[in-house]
N, C-alpha and C positions, 0 to 999 in steps of 0.2 A: 224714614224716619218724621218723615212730615205728619206723613197718615197716623205717628201715635203720638206726637204733640198734641193735634188735634183733637184725640180722642180724650189726652190727660185735660187738657182744657177743658172741654166740654164736660166732661166728671168733674171739675172742681167747680165748674157753673152752676151745674145741678143740685152738688152736694149746698152749695151757701143759698141758692134759693132756697130750698129745704129749712135750712136752718131760720130762715128769715119768716119763713109761714109757721113753722111752729113757735117762734117769738113773738108772732100777733098775738096768737091764743094763749099765752102766761103769763102772767108777772112775778112779781117778786116783792114779800115784803117781810118786813121785822116781827117777831112774834115778840110782843109786852106783856099776854099773861098766860098761864097755863092753868086751870082749874078743871081738874080731873081732864075726864073726855074733852071739853072746853078749851079750844087754844083762840085766841083773840092776834090775830094778824092786822098789822099796820102796814101802809102801802100807799106811796104819792098817788097814781093813777090805777085807780079800779074800773076794771073794763065793763062796758053794760053787760055783760052775759054773766057776770054775780050777780045771781040774785038769790035770797031766800029763799030758800028749801030743793034750792039746785044741790046737784053733787057735781063735784071740782074734781082734777088730779091732783095728788099731791103725797110727798112720801110713797110711790107706788099701789097709794090706797086710793080711796073716792069717797071723800069726806062728803059730809051734807053741811051747807051754809046755815048755819042758824039765824043769823042777823047780818045785813049788810048798811052801816052809819059811817057815811062820808067817806073816809077812807077805811074804816076801821072796818074788819069783816070777824064774823065767829063759826068758825068749825068746827064740827062733833065728830073724833076720831075715836077707833076702836081704840081700848085700854091698853095692850101692848102699843101700839104704836103714838098714841098721845101719853105715854110715860120715854119714849126717846126724845122728846120735844124740851127742848130748854130755853126759858127766857131768853132775849136777843139776839137770840140763830134768826138765819134768813131761812124762808121755806118759801121755796119754787109750787106755784099755784097754778093750774092750767086747766084749760075748757077741758070736759070728758066728749072723749069724743067716742059719739054712738051710746047702744046701749049697754051696760056693766052686765055681765054673767050673777046670776042668783045664784044660792044655794040648792042643792038637790034637795 
């Protein structure tokens, strides 16, 4: 019984550390403007890895960062994903891990 409790505690500790590690590479912001494929997001703290020209993770895709000015980031999504995004919604943006696969 004691071994089972220790195994469960170790698993929970590993999960909580993984959640903290993911949170460090992402942030949430409020969508302030939707202009076709360009989505403007306002965030309190924009991480240093968010740079113009880079790709990030958001909504299951990899939009391109068009500009970063203070706490405002402009992202370029594909038409289908951009059409799903609404002003005043919260958007979670993450650091892109590794290279994204390109079309054949």
